[in-house]
C-alpha positions in Angstrom: 0.0 0.0 0.0 2.9 2.4 0.8 4.5 1.7 -2.5 1.3 2.4 -4.4 0.9 5.7 -2.5 4.5 6.7 -3.3 4.1 5.7 -7.0 0.9 7.7 -7.3 2.6 10.7 -5.7 5.4 10.5 -8.1 3.1 10.3 -11.1 0.9 13.2 -9.9 4.0 15.3 -9.1 5.4 14.8 -12.6 2.1 15.8 -14.1 2.0 19.0 -12.1 5.6 19.8 -12.8 5.0 19.1 -16.5 2.3 21.7 -16.9 4.2 24.3 -15.0 6.1 25.1 -18.2 7.1 28.6 -19.0 5.2 29.9 -22.0 7.8 32.4 -23.0 7.9 32.8 -26.8 4.8 30.7 -27.4 2.2 32.2 -29.8 -0.8 31.1 -31.7 -1.9 27.5 -31.5 1.2 26.5 -29.5 0.3 29.0 -26.8 -3.4 27.9 -26.9 -2.4 24.2 -26.2 0.1 25.2 -23.5 -2.7 27.3 -21.8 -5.1 24.3 -22.1 -2.5 22.0 -20.5 -2.0 24.5 -17.7 -5.7 24.6 -17.0 -5.7 20.8 -16.9 -2.7 20.7 -14.6 -4.2 23.3 -12.2 -7.3 21.1 -11.9 -5.3 18.0 -11.2 -3.3 19.9 -8.6 -6.6 21.1 -7.0 -7.8 17.5 -6.7 -4.6 15.9 -5.4 -5.0 16.8 -1.7 -8.7 15.7 -1.8 -7.8 12.4 -3.4 -5.1 11.7 -0.9 -7.4 12.5 2.0 -5.3 15.5 3.0 -8.2 18.0 2.6 -11.9 17.8 2.8 -13.6 16.0 -0.1 -16.0 18.1 -2.0 -17.9 16.3 -4.8 -18.9 19.5 -6.6 -15.2 20.6 -6.8 -14.3 17.2 -8.1 -17.1 17.3 -10.7 -16.2 20.8 -11.8 -12.5 20.0 -12.1 -13.2 16.8 -14.0 -15.5 18.6 -16.5 -12.9 21.4 -17.0 -10.2 18.8 -17.8 -12.7 17.0 -20.1 -13.4 20.2 -22.0 -9.7 20.2 -23.1 -9.6 16.5 -24.0 -10.5 14.4 -27.0 -10.9 16.2 -30.3 -10.6 19.6 -28.6 -7.0 18.6 -27.6 -6.0 17.0 -30.9 -7.1 20.0 -32.9 -4.4 22.0 -31.1 -1.7 19.8 -32.7 -2.0 20.4 -36.4 0.6 18.6 -38.5 1.9 21.9 -40.0 3.0 23.1 -36.6 5.4 20.3 -36.1 8.3 22.1 -37.9 7.5 25.4 -36.3 7.4 23.8 -32.8 10.8 22.2 -33.3 12.6 25.1 -34.9 11.4 27.6 -32.3 12.0 25.1 -29.5 9.0 26.6 -27.7 6.8 23.5 -27.5 7.4 20.5 -25.4 5.6 18.3 -28.0 7.7 15.5 -29.4 7.6 14.9 -33.2 6.4 11.4 -32.4 2.9 12.9 -31.8 2.5 13.3 -35.6 4.3 10.0 -36.3 2.0 8.0 -34.0 -1.1 10.1 -34.3 -3.5 7.2 -33.6 -1.9 6.5 -30.2 -1.9 10.2 -29.3 -5.5 10.6 -30.4 -6.5 7.4 -28.5 -4.9 8.8 -25.3 -6.7 12.1 -25.7 -10.1 10.3 -26.2 -9.3 8.0 -23.3 -8.8 11.1 -21.1 -12.2 12.4 -22.3 -14.0 9.3 -21.1 -12.0 9.0 -17.9 -12.8 12.6 -16.9 -16.4 12.2 -17.8 -16.3 9.1 -15.5 -14.7 11.1 -12.8 -17.4 13.7 -13.0 -20.0 11.0 -12.7 -18.2 9.2 -9.8 -17.8 12.4 -7.8 -20.7 11.6 -5.5 -19.1 8.2 -4.7 -16.4 9.8 -2.5 -13.1 8.1 -1.7 -12.4 4.4 -1.6 -12.5 2.7 1.8 -8.8 2.4 2.3 -9.3 -0.5 4.7 -10.8 -2.6 1.9 -8.1 -3.6 -0.5 -10.7 -4.5 -3.2 -11.7 -0.8 -3.4 -8.1 0.5 -3.6 -7.4 2.8 -6.6 -4.7 0.4 -7.8 -7.1 -2.4 -7.7 -9.4 -0.4 -10.0 -6.6 0.1 -12.4 -6.6 -3.6 -13.0 -9.8 -3.0 -15.0 -7.5 -1.3 -17.5 -5.3 -4.4 -17.7 -3.0 -3.3 -15.0 -1.1 0.0 -14.6 1.5 -1.0 -17.1 -1.2 -1.2 -19.8 -2.0 2.5 -19.3 1.7 3.2 -20.0 1.7 1.9 -23.5 0.6 -1.8 -23.6 -2.8 -2.8 -24.9 -5.4 -2.7 -22.2 -7.4 -5.9 -21.7 -10.6 -4.0 -21.4 -11.3 -0.3 -20.9 -13.9 0.4 -18.3 -17.1 1.7 -19.7 -18.5 5.1 -18.6 -21.1 3.2 -16.6 -18.4 1.2 -14.8 -16.3 4.4 -14.1 -19.4 6.1 -12.6 -19.8 3.3 -10.0 -16.1 3.5 -8.9 -14.8 5.6 -6.0 -13.7 9.0 -7.2 -10.1 8.5 -6.2 -9.9 5.2 -8.2 -11.1 7.0 -11.3 -8.7 9.9 -10.6 -5.8 7.5 -10.5 -6.8 6.3 -14.0 -7.0 9.9 -15.1 -3.5 10.7 -13.8 -2.2 7.5 -15.3 -3.6 8.5 -18.7 -2.0 12.0 -18.4 1.4 10.4 -17.4 1.2 7.9 -20.3 0.7 10.8 -22.8 3.5 12.9 -21.2 5.9 10.0 -21.2 5.4 9.2 -24.9 4.7 12.6 -26.4 6.2 15.4 -24.3 9.9 16.4 -23.8 11.3 16.9 -20.3 
């Protein structure tokens, strides 16, 4: 349990650090997507203490934050990465986007769409509160097994993605873990340090 908490903390910290990027020199669509990523990161950061049980849980805040992240996911996100910007991004060295985004577009698009579903699920699961930490079957890591294990989120093929209905029945912190795993998978593959 302690290792799971430490691992989750490392993932969440790297996501938060990843979105705290200076936007100096960014213009146009590159700035738009950097701003969108910052909004998503701020909402993740807002939820972390609640999901860790370090601050009072508020279902409305969870729902609002999840819907804000959702509004920047899926096609809304992928539209911010037009292929013509690849060369501009790399020559100006402003963007943290790796060229592999455009080379493995299907994977990038799939992760963005996965985030859309997961954040919708988090919004719907908000009233479920946090998992009972004394019950190992309700642990967030146990819920990740629905995705084929945490390693499947990081690039392997998931055995079965949970449906929106399944996500809506899970504890909010379990769904939040899936959200942060999805963000981390995308950052690992498609974002420079």
